[in-house]
N, C-alpha and C positions, 0 to 999 in steps of 0.2 A: 277563154275563160280558164282553161286548164293551166295556162301560164300564171294566172293570178292565184289560183289555189296552190300551185307549186311554190311561188314566192312567199305566200302567206305561211305555208308549211315550213319553209326554210327560216323565215323570220321567227316563227314560233319556236322552232328547235334551237335557234341561236339564242333567243331570250331565255329559254329553259336552261340551256347550257351555262349562260352567264349567271343565272340564279344559283345553280348547283355549285359553280366555281366560287361564288360569293359565300355560300354557306360553308363550303369546305375551308375557305380562307379564314373565315371567322372562327371556326372550330380550331384550326391550326394556331391562330393567334392567341386563343384562350389557353392553350397548353404550352406555349412557348415561354422560356424563362424571361424574367424582367430584364436581365443584363444580356447584352449580345455575347455570343459564344466567343471564346478566345481563339486565336488562330490555331489551327491543327498543328502547325509547325512550331516547336518550342523556340523561344527566343534564345539568343546566345547566352544571356545571363542565367537563364533557367538551367542550362546544361552545365554551367560552371559551378553553381552552388546548389547542393541538394537541399531539399526542404529541411528546416530545422525542427527537431523534435523538442518537446518541452524538457527543460532540465529538471531532473528529479530533485526534490528538496534534500539538502544534506544536513546532517546533524554532527557538527564537530564535537570532538571530545571536550568536555568542560575544562576550563582552565583550572589549575591547581588541583588536578586529579591524579597526581603521581606520575611516575615514569616507568618504562619497561613493560614487560608482559603483565597484563592485569585485566581485571573486570572492573568497570566503572558503573556504578548504579546511582542514578539521580532520583532522589525521593520525590521532589516536586515535579520533575519532568516525566516520571514514571517510564524511564528509558534506561536501557543497558547498552554498554559498549564493550565489545570483546577486543582488546588491544593486544596485538602480537609484537613481534620483533620490529625494531626501527620505528616504533610508535605508529604502526600501520593498523588502522581499524579493520578488523576482519569481518565484523558484523555489528550492527546496531538494530535495536528493536524495542518496541513498547512492551510494558508489563502491566499487570493488575496487582496492586499491592494490598496486603492486609492492613488492618488498622493499628498494628504495632510496628513501629519503624525502628530500624537500627540507628545507632548513633553515627554522626558524621565522622569521617576519618578513615584510617587504614584498619582493615580487618584481615584475618587469615581464615581460609577454609579449614574447619576442624573436624568435619564429618561429611561423609557422602554415603548415600544409599541408592542402589539401582532402582528400587521400587519401595512402596509402602503406602500408608494411609496418612493423608494430610490432617492437620488440625481441624479442618472443616468436614472431615469424614470422606473426602474424595480419594479415590485410588490415584496415586501419583507415581511418577518416575523421575529419574535424574535429580534426586534431592541433594542439594548442596547447601550445607549449613555453615554460616560464617560469623554470626553475632548472637548475643543473648541480650534481650531487653526485658526487664522486670521478670526474670526467670523463664522467659519464653524464647526458644530458639528461633532465630530469623534465618530464612534461607530461600533459595530459588527452587522451584519444582514445576513440573508440567502435569496437568491432569491427563490420565490416560484416555479419557473420553474426548479430549481436545478442548474442553471448556476453559474459558478465561473469564468466567462470570465474576462480577464484584462480590466480595465476601459479605457475609451476614453482618450488618453493623452491630448487632447485639452480642456477637461472639468476638473474643479477643483472638485474632489470628495474625501470625507474622509471615505467612506464606507470601512470596512474591511469585505470582503465577506468570508463566510464559507458555508459548505454544510448544508443541512437541518438537518441532524442528529447531526452534530456538533453544529449547532445553538440551537437545542433543549437542548443539554447537557449544553451549556453555559447559556441559559435562566434559567435553574434550579439553577445554582450557583450564577449568577450575578444579585442579587436583588438590589433594591435602597439602596445606601450607601455602597455596596460591594466594595472591593479593586480591582483595576486593576493596576498592576505594569507594566510599560512600560520600556523595556530595548532596547539598540541599536540593 
């Protein structure tokens, strides 16, 4: 009789172990990925070509925007290009323009101020004036608080706002007499 109890005990333990293994297997299956894992060893093609990074969007200088060292400003694109020697774009960036636009074509920088107060009352730096429209000076500037908020539509303003970093870059290239080429 001791033998029967012993075999019953072994059978019960075996059955219990099977149940535990089944529960653990079900839990493991629930947390496994849907796709089988790739081989731990990289394929020969993976070692030959590194993963491709997305190509950043480029903004070529608009056609018919002059030649040589210059600043190109697109009214409709709200974008500026700083073009250096050999037609190399040194920097391009977006701007927030006022509601008074300069005329299209070639302009020359006629005034610069390191700091001042903008037509909207904001403290500004790197003021570069290059055109006059309806008696209002048009130019680039950066708000010292970093704001590039759209202008008040009820006020006439000709400020073309840029970030402080962009304003510093433009300040270095747009000296008195420098060319500002305005396109649509």
